[in-house]
Backbone as CSV, one residue per row, in Angstrom:
resi,resn,N_x,N_y,N_z,CA_x,CA_y,CA_z,C_x,C_y,C_z
1,MET,12.141,46.445,7.188,12.276,44.636,7.640,10.606,44.494,7.540
2,GLY,9.999,45.355,8.097,8.379,45.061,8.320,7.726,44.703,6.925
3,ALA,8.321,45.493,5.928,7.539,45.735,4.685,7.924,44.320,4.141
4,SER,8.920,43.799,4.593,9.570,42.488,3.467,8.630,41.370,3.903
5,LYS,7.823,41.317,5.118,6.711,40.599,5.577,5.218,41.253,5.393
6,SER,5.144,41.797,4.284,3.862,42.617,3.994,2.748,41.695,3.956
7,PRO,1.385,42.234,4.127,0.278,41.093,3.839,0.362,40.374,2.442
8,GLY,0.635,41.208,1.593,0.589,40.786,0.305,1.650,39.424,0.407
9,ARG,2.756,39.485,0.738,3.714,38.398,0.851,2.821,36.770,1.716
10,TRP,2.274,37.359,2.756,1.428,36.353,3.212,0.388,35.628,2.515
11,ARG,-0.251,36.569,1.497,-1.271,36.075,0.793,-0.814,35.202,-0.351
12,GLY,0.457,35.586,-0.870,1.233,34.951,-1.672,1.451,33.324,-1.331
13,LEU,1.342,33.130,-0.149,1.266,31.816,0.438,0.188,30.823,0.509
14,ILE,-1.037,31.621,0.392,-2.076,30.883,0.671,-2.504,29.714,-0.337
15,ALA,-2.292,30.034,-1.538,-2.865,28.737,-2.700,-1.601,27.829,-2.589
16,PRO,-0.166,28.207,-2.386,0.630,26.953,-2.319,0.687,26.143,-0.955
17,GLY,0.431,27.065,0.204,0.064,26.433,1.377,-1.228,25.509,1.394
18,ILE,-2.038,25.704,0.748,-3.224,24.954,0.716,-2.974,23.704,-0.334
19,ALA,-2.447,24.018,-1.302,-2.096,22.679,-2.021,-0.995,21.774,-1.636
20,SER,-0.028,22.435,-1.015,0.962,21.602,-0.008,0.149,20.703,1.244
21,ALA,-0.595,21.548,1.743,-1.384,20.740,2.765,-1.991,19.546,2.487
22,VAL,-2.856,19.498,1.246,-3.485,18.598,0.533,-2.879,17.559,0.287
23,SER,-1.489,17.822,-0.460,-0.686,16.729,-0.989,0.227,16.227,0.112
24,LEU,0.220,16.787,1.551,0.825,16.403,2.512,0.084,15.218,3.231
25,ALA,-1.280,15.581,3.466,-2.250,14.737,4.122,-2.587,13.580,3.028
26,ILE,-2.671,13.560,1.786,-2.665,12.315,0.682,-1.316,11.568,1.150
27,LEU,-0.162,11.910,1.171,1.038,11.244,1.472,1.199,10.486,2.886
28,ILE,0.744,11.239,3.798,0.764,10.657,5.124,-0.451,9.569,5.247
29,GLY,-1.528,9.943,4.421,-2.535,8.806,4.026,-2.076,7.413,3.841
30,LEU,-1.390,7.793,2.740,-0.705,6.329,1.998,0.036,6.157,2.825
31,GLY,0.859,6.928,3.425,1.998,5.888,4.452,1.151,4.990,5.314
32,VAL,0.030,5.547,6.032,-0.567,4.691,6.947,-1.142,3.580,6.559
33,TRP,-2.018,3.744,5.219,-2.623,2.689,4.570,-1.772,1.830,4.087
34,GLN,-0.131,1.938,4.056,0.888,0.968,3.628,0.979,0.086,5.015
35,LEU,1.055,0.938,5.942,1.412,0.169,7.466,0.113,-0.829,7.650
36,GLU,-1.277,-0.444,7.359,-1.994,-1.760,7.763,-2.206,-2.407,6.583
37,ARG,-1.807,-2.044,5.586,-1.699,-3.386,4.433,-0.530,-4.039,5.185
38,LYS,0.644,-3.880,5.569,1.492,-4.632,6.082,1.031,-5.571,7.445
39,GLY,0.445,-4.943,8.095,-0.279,-5.779,9.112,-1.293,-7.093,8.739
40,GLU,-2.051,-6.287,7.781,-2.735,-7.406,7.156,-2.058,-8.526,6.196
41,LYS,-0.983,-8.322,5.751,-0.310,-9.425,4.907,0.253,-10.074,5.779
42,GLU,0.977,-9.586,7.059,1.679,-10.866,8.045,0.663,-11.544,8.541
43,ALA,-0.629,-10.985,8.856,-1.521,-11.751,9.264,-2.031,-13.095,8.566
44,LEU,-2.123,-12.629,6.935,-2.467,-13.842,5.990,-1.218,-14.470,5.897
45,ILE,0.122,-14.444,5.945,1.089,-15.200,5.852,0.904,-15.934,6.970
46,GLY,0.884,-15.665,8.417,0.579,-16.435,9.516,-0.450,-17.397,9.264
47,HIS,-1.476,-16.989,8.922,-2.667,-17.722,8.435,-2.488,-18.993,7.596
48,ILE,-1.761,-18.617,6.765,-1.375,-19.574,5.715,-0.310,-20.843,6.270
49,ILE,0.563,-20.090,6.992,1.716,-21.188,7.683,0.846,-22.042,8.710
50,ALA,0.280,-21.576,9.577,-0.695,-22.304,10.388,-1.656,-23.261,9.828
51,ARG,-2.323,-22.887,8.606,-3.163,-23.912,7.857,-2.483,-25.080,7.327
52,SER,-1.085,-24.930,6.926,-0.653,-25.628,6.051,0.513,-26.604,7.096
53,HIS,0.331,-26.433,8.475,0.698,-27.475,9.311,-0.355,-27.962,10.403
54,GLU,-1.628,-28.014,9.916,-2.751,-28.576,10.385,-2.376,-30.146,10.994
55,GLU,-2.910,-30.599,11.873,-2.935,-31.689,12.565,-4.445,-32.130,12.918
56,PRO,-5.024,-33.194,12.677,-4.632,-34.144,11.681,-4.868,-33.425,10.178
57,PRO,-4.532,-33.799,9.154,-4.480,-33.449,7.716,-6.080,-33.508,7.623
58,ALA,-6.626,-32.526,6.931,-7.927,-32.530,6.397,-8.252,-33.658,5.336
59,GLN,-9.470,-33.873,5.006,-10.063,-34.677,3.895,-10.065,-33.742,2.801
60,LEU,-9.914,-34.177,1.428,-10.100,-33.456,0.388,-11.518,-32.855,0.266
61,PRO,-11.874,-31.288,0.008,-12.980,-30.832,-0.140,-13.487,-31.080,-1.658
62,ALA,-14.760,-31.285,-1.470,-15.347,-31.630,-2.623,-15.209,-30.662,-3.489
63,SER,-15.160,-31.006,-5.145,-15.012,-29.725,-6.023,-15.687,-28.709,-6.111
64,ASP,-17.384,-28.819,-5.937,-18.116,-27.548,-5.981,-18.072,-26.958,-4.610
65,ALA,-17.394,-27.455,-3.631,-17.227,-26.981,-2.290,-15.853,-25.969,-2.279
66,TRP,-14.985,-26.408,-3.201,-13.563,-25.657,-2.914,-13.637,-24.166,-3.441
67,ASP,-13.201,-23.487,-2.277,-12.971,-22.052,-1.815,-11.507,-21.955,-1.585
68,PRO,-10.481,-21.152,-2.785,-9.529,-21.141,-2.637,-9.150,-20.071,-1.316
69,LYS,-9.932,-19.107,-0.974,-9.763,-18.224,-0.102,-9.670,-19.201,1.344
70,THR,-10.521,-20.133,1.605,-10.471,-20.752,2.752,-9.683,-22.190,2.774
71,ASP,-9.546,-22.720,1.591,-9.104,-23.958,1.377,-7.764,-24.277,1.308
72,GLU,-7.201,-23.239,0.045,-5.745,-23.166,-0.370,-4.822,-23.339,0.820
73,PHE,-3.720,-23.976,0.667,-2.757,-24.300,1.789,-3.111,-25.300,2.898
74,ARG,-4.386,-25.714,3.145,-4.819,-26.536,3.909,-3.940,-28.164,3.748
75,ARG,-3.319,-28.550,4.744,-3.071,-29.596,4.820,-3.844,-30.961,4.731
76,VAL,-3.780,-31.639,3.702,-4.406,-32.932,3.352,-3.921,-34.211,3.126
77,ARG,-4.286,-35.372,3.553,-3.983,-36.788,3.120,-4.916,-37.449,2.135
78,VAL,-4.288,-38.385,1.420,-5.009,-38.866,0.110,-4.616,-40.118,-0.356
79,THR,-5.266,-41.191,-0.433,-4.673,-42.547,-0.778,-5.129,-42.972,-2.175
80,GLY,-4.261,-43.504,-3.031,-4.722,-43.992,-4.284,-3.516,-44.510,-4.843
81,THR,-3.344,-44.667,-6.335,-2.640,-45.158,-7.202,-1.942,-43.835,-8.042
82,LEU,-0.771,-44.082,-8.164,-0.278,-42.791,-8.947,-0.270,-43.474,-10.402
83,GLN,-0.739,-42.610,-11.440,-0.488,-43.095,-12.774,0.904,-42.402,-13.433
84,ASN,2.091,-43.103,-12.986,3.227,-42.563,-13.317,3.075,-42.386,-14.930
85,ASP,2.898,-43.092,-15.878,2.510,-42.987,-17.060,2.141,-41.893,-17.723
86,LYS,1.540,-40.930,-16.983,0.553,-39.789,-17.377,1.305,-38.540,-16.536
87,GLU,2.442,-38.809,-16.267,3.109,-37.695,-15.373,3.223,-36.349,-16.373
88,THR,3.277,-34.997,-15.615,3.415,-34.007,-16.572,4.563,-33.266,-15.700
89,LEU,5.607,-32.606,-16.537,6.571,-32.030,-16.184,6.397,-30.427,-16.395
90,VAL,6.370,-29.687,-15.413,6.400,-28.118,-15.400,7.811,-27.665,-15.028
91,HIS,8.113,-26.777,-15.943,9.495,-26.004,-15.675,9.179,-25.249,-14.527
92,GLY,10.488,-25.098,-13.766,10.495,-24.572,-12.443,12.084,-24.437,-11.981
93,LEU,12.356,-23.890,-10.803,13.224,-23.946,-10.093,13.295,-24.111,-8.578
94,ALA,14.270,-24.540,-7.946,14.042,-24.996,-6.240,15.148,-24.607,-5.893
95,ALA,15.164,-24.795,-4.729,16.412,-24.317,-3.582,17.390,-25.396,-3.629
96,GLY,18.969,-24.834,-3.963,20.096,-26.265,-4.151,20.361,-26.421,-2.506
97,ASP,21.518,-27.421,-2.875,22.063,-27.702,-1.578,23.097,-26.516,-1.078
98,VAL,23.394,-25.718,-1.993,24.244,-24.481,-1.594,23.100,-23.166,-1.466
99,PRO,23.315,-22.457,-0.265,22.383,-21.221,-0.181,22.639,-20.563,-1.010
100,GLY,21.543,-19.987,-1.639,21.728,-18.865,-2.461,21.512,-19.575,-3.917
101,ARG,21.728,-20.669,-3.965,21.772,-21.213,-5.481,20.426,-21.935,-5.556
102,ALA,20.156,-21.564,-6.849,18.868,-22.486,-7.524,19.020,-23.562,-8.356
103,LEU,18.491,-24.689,-8.078,18.427,-25.930,-9.431,17.432,-25.230,-10.382
104,GLN,17.662,-25.645,-11.310,16.908,-26.008,-12.826,16.321,-27.174,-13.125
105,GLY,14.941,-27.089,-13.085,14.682,-28.475,-13.503,12.881,-28.566,-13.636
106,PHE,12.142,-29.409,-13.182,10.847,-29.620,-13.348,10.152,-29.936,-12.180
107,TYR,8.772,-29.842,-12.198,8.111,-30.414,-11.108,7.166,-31.309,-11.759
108,VAL,6.952,-32.262,-10.842,6.461,-33.659,-11.660,4.907,-33.899,-10.939
109,ILE,4.028,-33.521,-11.802,2.818,-33.594,-11.676,2.268,-34.801,-12.166
110,THR,1.694,-35.732,-11.522,1.085,-36.974,-11.473,-0.389,-37.420,-10.966
111,PRO,-1.043,-37.718,-12.192,-2.378,-38.216,-11.365,-2.388,-39.257,-10.518
112,LEU,-3.436,-39.184,-9.446,-3.481,-40.192,-8.545,-4.835,-40.561,-8.497
113,VAL,-5.195,-41.884,-9.180,-6.884,-42.472,-9.090,-7.078,-42.904,-7.470
114,ARG,-8.109,-42.448,-7.032,-8.768,-43.020,-5.835,-9.613,-44.108,-5.647
115,ALA,-9.919,-44.747,-4.491,-10.460,-45.990,-4.679,-11.854,-45.722,-5.265
116,ASP,-12.553,-44.632,-5.009,-14.002,-44.318,-5.738,-13.897,-43.948,-7.204
117,GLY,-12.580,-44.251,-7.780,-12.487,-43.750,-9.401,-12.104,-42.480,-9.580
118,SER,-12.252,-41.449,-8.549,-11.887,-40.074,-9.035,-10.374,-40.010,-9.064
119,THR,-9.831,-38.828,-9.789,-8.624,-38.592,-10.026,-8.380,-37.217,-9.375
120,VAL,-7.302,-37.097,-8.788,-6.533,-35.649,-8.354,-5.230,-35.617,-8.871
121,LEU,-4.915,-34.613,-9.050,-3.404,-34.122,-9.531,-2.292,-33.962,-8.200
122,ILE,-1.239,-34.519,-8.425,-0.529,-34.602,-7.127,1.090,-33.777,-7.656
123,ASN,1.459,-32.576,-7.043,2.690,-32.207,-7.601,3.708,-32.820,-6.464
124,ARG,4.325,-34.117,-7.150,4.918,-34.858,-6.237,6.289,-34.535,-5.896
125,GLY,6.826,-33.043,-6.397,8.057,-32.510,-6.217,8.970,-32.214,-7.245
126,PHE,9.992,-31.978,-7.010,10.987,-31.410,-7.967,12.007,-32.253,-8.482
127,VAL,12.284,-32.438,-9.655,13.529,-33.082,-10.221,14.574,-32.469,-11.070
128,PRO,15.833,-32.358,-10.627,16.729,-31.499,-11.864,16.653,-31.793,-13.282
129,THR,17.106,-31.167,-13.992,17.070,-31.408,-15.561,17.634,-32.671,-16.059
130,GLU,18.894,-33.026,-15.397,19.148,-34.309,-15.690,18.426,-35.482,-15.467
131,LEU,17.138,-35.226,-14.536,16.551,-36.696,-14.281,15.102,-36.240,-14.972
132,LYS,15.018,-35.575,-16.000,13.726,-35.464,-16.527,13.238,-36.666,-17.030
133,ASN,14.021,-37.540,-17.632,13.535,-39.068,-18.099,13.249,-39.818,-16.991
134,PRO,11.849,-40.257,-16.755,11.627,-41.206,-15.992,12.030,-42.455,-15.543
135,ALA,12.709,-42.763,-16.823,13.880,-44.098,-16.382,15.004,-43.816,-15.689
136,ASP,15.543,-42.732,-15.732,16.593,-42.160,-15.051,16.296,-42.015,-13.164
137,ARG,14.887,-42.227,-13.124,14.446,-42.371,-11.506,13.388,-43.148,-11.354
138,LYS,13.832,-44.512,-11.842,12.680,-45.498,-11.907,12.360,-45.687,-10.188
139,ALA,12.979,-45.530,-9.437,12.982,-45.839,-8.042,11.810,-45.131,-7.554
140,GLY,11.439,-43.839,-7.886,10.652,-42.801,-7.555,9.190,-43.199,-8.338
141,GLN,9.214,-43.868,-9.069,8.084,-44.269,-9.840,7.039,-45.349,-9.106
142,ILE,6.579,-44.867,-7.835,5.744,-45.640,-6.751,4.304,-46.665,-7.530
143,ALA,4.423,-47.726,-7.337,3.426,-48.523,-7.957,2.651,-48.929,-6.859
144,GLY,1.223,-49.316,-7.275,0.178,-49.795,-6.040,-0.071,-48.697,-5.336
145,GLU,-0.887,-48.885,-4.440,-1.445,-48.119,-3.755,-0.629,-47.246,-2.705
146,THR,-0.834,-46.016,-2.724,0.302,-45.230,-1.533,-0.705,-44.163,-0.990
147,THR,-0.083,-43.690,-0.065,-0.918,-42.440,0.813,0.179,-41.179,0.830
148,LEU,-0.513,-40.288,0.534,0.426,-38.840,0.337,-0.045,-37.921,1.286
149,THR,0.576,-37.055,1.759,0.264,-35.852,2.326,1.016,-34.816,1.798
150,GLY,0.304,-33.626,1.621,0.563,-32.394,1.123,-0.454,-31.362,1.580
151,ILE,0.038,-30.315,0.850,-1.006,-29.085,0.710,-1.699,-28.484,-0.656
152,LEU,-2.826,-28.332,-0.087,-3.719,-27.802,-1.254,-3.456,-26.744,-1.983
153,ARG,-3.233,-26.667,-3.368,-3.000,-25.403,-4.233,-3.870,-25.246,-5.445
154,ALA,-4.040,-23.824,-5.815,-5.256,-23.726,-6.787,-4.251,-23.724,-8.128
155,SER,-5.038,-23.830,-8.995,-4.163,-23.637,-10.213,-3.470,-22.613,-10.406
156,GLU,-2.572,-22.494,-11.190,-1.476,-21.138,-11.004,-1.816,-20.022,-12.245
157,VAL,-2.138,-18.929,-12.390,-2.086,-18.337,-13.280,-1.225,-17.894,-13.973
158,ARG,-1.324,-17.800,-15.319,0.064,-17.526,-16.071,0.090,-16.104,-16.283
159,THR,1.311,-15.386,-15.708,1.427,-14.169,-15.944,1.884,-13.779,-17.444
160,MET,2.068,-12.510,-17.543,2.477,-11.813,-18.909,3.964,-12.228,-19.258
161,PHE,4.690,-12.670,-18.038,6.134,-13.079,-18.500,6.463,-14.574,-18.517
162,VAL,5.464,-15.351,-18.026,5.631,-16.744,-18.297,5.205,-17.377,-19.549
163,PRO,6.024,-18.155,-20.480,5.769,-18.631,-21.745,4.474,-19.249,-21.829
164,ALA,3.819,-19.281,-22.900,2.309,-20.342,-23.246,2.664,-21.696,-23.079
165,ALA,2.036,-22.451,-22.760,2.244,-23.933,-22.621,2.117,-24.853,-24.199
166,ASP,3.019,-25.500,-24.399,2.754,-26.461,-25.639,2.451,-27.561,-25.359
167,PRO,1.038,-28.038,-25.158,0.699,-29.374,-24.582,1.151,-30.353,-25.740
168,ALA,1.392,-30.186,-27.046,1.642,-31.204,-27.902,3.068,-31.647,-27.785
169,ARG,4.060,-30.751,-27.336,5.521,-30.954,-27.201,5.794,-31.396,-25.670
170,GLY,4.576,-31.412,-24.797,4.619,-31.371,-23.206,5.752,-30.353,-22.824
171,GLU,5.265,-29.164,-22.945,6.050,-28.005,-22.329,5.040,-27.109,-21.695
172,TRP,5.386,-27.101,-20.404,4.338,-26.623,-19.397,5.378,-25.483,-18.395
173,PHE,4.775,-24.433,-18.157,5.569,-23.510,-17.526,4.546,-22.757,-16.048
174,ASN,3.516,-23.300,-15.888,2.735,-22.860,-14.787,1.852,-24.260,-14.540
175,ARG,1.477,-24.169,-13.188,0.474,-25.334,-12.664,-0.833,-24.931,-13.279
176,ASP,-1.149,-25.331,-14.444,-2.358,-25.249,-15.204,-3.327,-26.457,-14.957
177,ILE,-3.929,-26.273,-14.194,-4.658,-27.880,-13.644,-5.835,-28.411,-14.957
178,ALA,-6.475,-27.409,-15.203,-7.363,-28.024,-16.317,-6.740,-28.116,-17.357
179,GLY,-5.777,-27.367,-17.979,-4.765,-27.784,-19.327,-4.237,-28.814,-18.914
180,ILE,-3.356,-29.384,-18.033,-2.671,-30.553,-17.979,-3.809,-31.579,-18.071
181,ALA,-4.918,-31.793,-17.431,-5.804,-32.546,-16.809,-6.351,-32.825,-18.463
182,ALA,-6.696,-31.916,-19.189,-7.149,-32.044,-20.711,-6.167,-32.676,-21.615
183,ALA,-5.000,-32.508,-21.490,-3.797,-32.923,-22.326,-3.353,-34.441,-22.352
184,LYS,-3.849,-34.808,-20.811,-3.584,-36.239,-20.445,-4.902,-37.047,-20.565
185,GLY,-6.100,-36.483,-20.882,-7.236,-37.002,-20.941,-7.658,-37.730,-19.972
186,LEU,-7.385,-37.041,-18.473,-8.166,-37.211,-17.320,-9.529,-36.979,-17.086
187,GLY,-10.212,-36.364,-17.832,-11.553,-36.021,-17.702,-11.630,-34.978,-16.246
188,THR,-12.599,-35.146,-15.772,-12.933,-33.951,-14.690,-12.034,-34.319,-13.800
189,VAL,-11.443,-33.358,-13.172,-10.463,-33.397,-11.970,-10.756,-32.269,-11.191
190,PRO,-10.649,-32.244,-9.796,-11.036,-31.208,-8.818,-10.002,-30.187,-9.251
191,PRO,-10.551,-28.579,-8.908,-9.996,-27.607,-9.287,-8.713,-27.115,-8.402
192,TYR,-7.990,-28.176,-7.752,-6.641,-27.625,-6.941,-5.942,-29.131,-7.219
193,LEU,-4.665,-28.961,-6.815,-3.823,-30.161,-7.019,-3.275,-30.164,-5.496
194,ILE,-2.480,-31.226,-5.299,-1.714,-31.540,-3.822,-0.378,-31.489,-3.835
195,GLU,0.142,-30.398,-3.427,1.730,-30.347,-3.397,2.165,-31.434,-2.306
196,ALA,2.978,-32.597,-2.493,3.454,-33.527,-1.551,4.348,-32.768,-0.724
197,ASP,4.546,-33.454,0.498,5.130,-32.838,1.408,6.612,-33.474,1.346
198,ALA,7.285,-33.094,2.253,8.743,-33.298,2.208,9.296,-35.058,2.643
199,ALA,8.388,-35.703,2.725,8.409,-37.264,2.929,9.252,-37.833,1.478
200,ALA,10.341,-38.792,2.178,11.264,-38.862,1.204,10.642,-39.861,-0.082
201,ASN,10.774,-39.768,-1.130,10.480,-40.963,-2.165,11.398,-41.977,-2.536
202,PRO,11.331,-42.977,-2.845,12.424,-43.980,-3.042,13.223,-43.455,-4.007
203,GLY,14.619,-43.499,-3.862,15.538,-43.060,-4.884,15.909,-41.381,-4.342
204,GLY,15.034,-40.931,-3.935,15.444,-39.743,-3.218,14.754,-38.554,-4.417
205,TRP,14.097,-38.894,-5.623,13.264,-37.945,-6.305,11.986,-38.654,-6.683
206,PRO,11.071,-37.510,-7.090,11.182,-36.428,-6.920,11.321,-36.100,-5.371
207,ARG,11.736,-34.737,-5.303,11.861,-34.130,-3.606,10.567,-33.064,-3.794
208,GLY,9.908,-33.469,-2.539,8.762,-32.832,-1.997,9.050,-31.863,-1.331
209,GLY,7.915,-31.149,-0.769,8.252,-30.303,0.116,8.602,-28.843,-0.302
210,GLN,8.138,-28.524,-1.383,8.988,-27.343,-1.992,8.183,-26.042,-1.990
211,LEU,7.126,-26.124,-1.026,6.081,-25.058,-0.762,6.837,-24.191,0.107
212,ARG,6.916,-22.817,-0.871,7.618,-21.593,-0.126,6.112,-20.560,0.148
213,VAL,6.013,-20.099,1.157,4.980,-19.186,1.545,5.628,-17.781,1.414
214,ASP,5.623,-17.293,0.084,6.571,-15.906,-0.206,5.698,-14.885,-0.734
215,LEU,4.535,-14.832,-0.235,3.758,-13.542,-0.781,4.645,-12.391,-0.395
216,PRO,4.466,-11.586,-1.445,5.468,-10.089,-1.322,5.013,-9.436,-0.355
217,ASN,5.865,-8.869,0.410,5.279,-8.086,1.634,6.521,-6.709,1.808
218,ASN,6.279,-6.022,0.986,7.183,-4.846,0.905,6.246,-3.516,1.214
219,HIS,5.121,-3.628,2.121,4.220,-2.514,2.449,5.305,-1.816,3.249
220,LEU,6.116,-2.090,4.100,6.996,-1.141,4.992,7.881,-0.153,4.118
221,GLN,8.502,-1.005,3.125,9.378,-0.032,2.319,8.498,1.254,1.449
222,TYR,7.263,0.312,1.190,6.368,1.472,0.425,5.886,2.613,1.494
223,ALA,5.551,2.431,2.809,5.077,3.520,3.815,6.570,4.234,3.877
224,PHE,7.462,3.661,4.122,8.805,4.689,4.177,9.021,5.661,2.992
225,THR,8.660,5.231,2.023,8.565,6.219,0.631,7.774,7.174,0.811
226,TRP,6.560,6.882,1.428,5.539,7.925,1.220,5.778,8.982,2.379
227,PHE,6.294,8.552,3.619,6.469,9.300,4.683,7.660,10.025,4.200
228,GLY,8.775,9.528,3.535,9.742,10.359,3.118,9.519,11.312,1.989
229,ILE,8.770,11.236,1.310,8.250,12.163,0.305,7.555,13.305,0.753
230,ALA,6.383,12.938,2.017,6.113,13.860,2.677,6.886,14.855,3.700
231,ALA,7.891,13.991,4.011,9.031,15.058,4.718,9.592,15.819,3.775
232,CYS,10.135,15.481,2.555,10.475,16.220,1.620,9.844,17.619,0.990
233,LEU,8.745,17.146,1.032,7.313,18.348,0.717,7.494,19.615,1.918
234,VAL,7.225,18.795,2.940,7.384,20.027,4.312,9.006,20.836,4.040
235,GLY,9.804,20.125,3.851,11.225,20.797,3.527,11.039,21.672,2.285
236,VAL,10.718,21.300,1.404,10.544,22.289,0.235,9.943,23.382,0.471
237,PHE,8.404,23.083,1.113,7.615,24.454,1.204,8.220,25.185,2.178
238,SER,8.708,24.488,3.219,9.380,25.779,4.340,10.437,26.676,3.758
239,VAL,11.459,25.815,2.930,12.154,26.910,2.535,11.640,27.741,1.485
240,PHE,10.379,27.435,0.566,9.723,28.334,-0.238,9.372,29.526,0.633
241,ALA,8.731,29.006,1.587,7.985,30.092,2.451,8.911,31.104,2.983
242,TRP,9.977,30.471,3.500,10.927,31.411,4.278,11.624,32.472,3.243
243,ARG,11.886,32.102,2.094,12.148,33.038,1.076,11.116,33.804,0.735
244,LYS,10.017,33.435,0.593,8.828,34.268,0.032,8.783,35.420,1.026
245,LEU,8.827,35.183,2.279,8.899,36.071,3.303,10.049,36.861,3.477
246,ASN,11.252,36.558,3.494,12.421,37.212,3.859,13.366,37.826,2.696
247,ASP,13.334,37.172,1.556,13.819,37.763,0.369,13.625,39.315,0.091
248,PRO,14.720,40.027,0.014,14.408,41.631,-0.403,13.643,41.482,-1.604
249,PRO,12.774,42.591,-1.598,11.973,42.871,-3.002,13.010,42.731,-4.262
250,ALA,12.634,42.652,-5.338,13.295,42.933,-6.467,13.308,44.220,-6.862
251,PRO,14.696,44.837,-7.264,14.607,46.138,-7.563,13.697,46.728,-8.744
252,SER,13.059,47.592,-8.478,12.184,48.005,-9.618,12.969,48.775,-10.898
253,ARG,12.133,48.247,-11.880,12.829,48.894,-13.273,12.109,50.341,-13.878
254,GLY,12.748,51.318,-13.520,12.131,52.357,-13.910,12.640,53.673,-13.706
């Protein structure tokens, strides 16, 4: 029996043991890093939610002072006149009245002209597909000066899975602030828009208050994955080492 655990067999475990130890350290480090990222993401989400409920609402930041890291999701209030004839419809989904069922339709992006002549884009909210035509929601086409409260949002980056806009046909699939302003001939507008809050519009549409703080936070799942792989590595190496030390030597051929 003693020969089965000869120094030669122990030496045969050195290289695999070192490789396994290094791999184990990396896997555990990745798991710990994901737990740290989870804490950071939860803090960020909490900060965004707190910022979006600020009282009283803040003033609009100057365009040259706009910083998405500190200003996006800030609650603001603005007064001006809606240019309903220059609204833009952006394809999107919204939560329906039935839980788990989404409505297909559009977000209504409308320029608002302030008393100083400046223009800012307002995401007034969602309308279902059957209300795409403004004539079918005349009550919501507010005329004259109005005051709106909402959340500052940055321009939405188009990902590879989002179709390209077709301004000539009025087809938009993301909140492209600069593109929408250019297509409507609005001139210079701030690099942000305001997502209107849930205050009811006449006639009920558009329906504001659609902001969802849905930043992905899968870091706990990722941490369990890395720790699980680490546990598997320990198990596999333990079985390998036990067999290496305890299996009888192969019979000699000769």
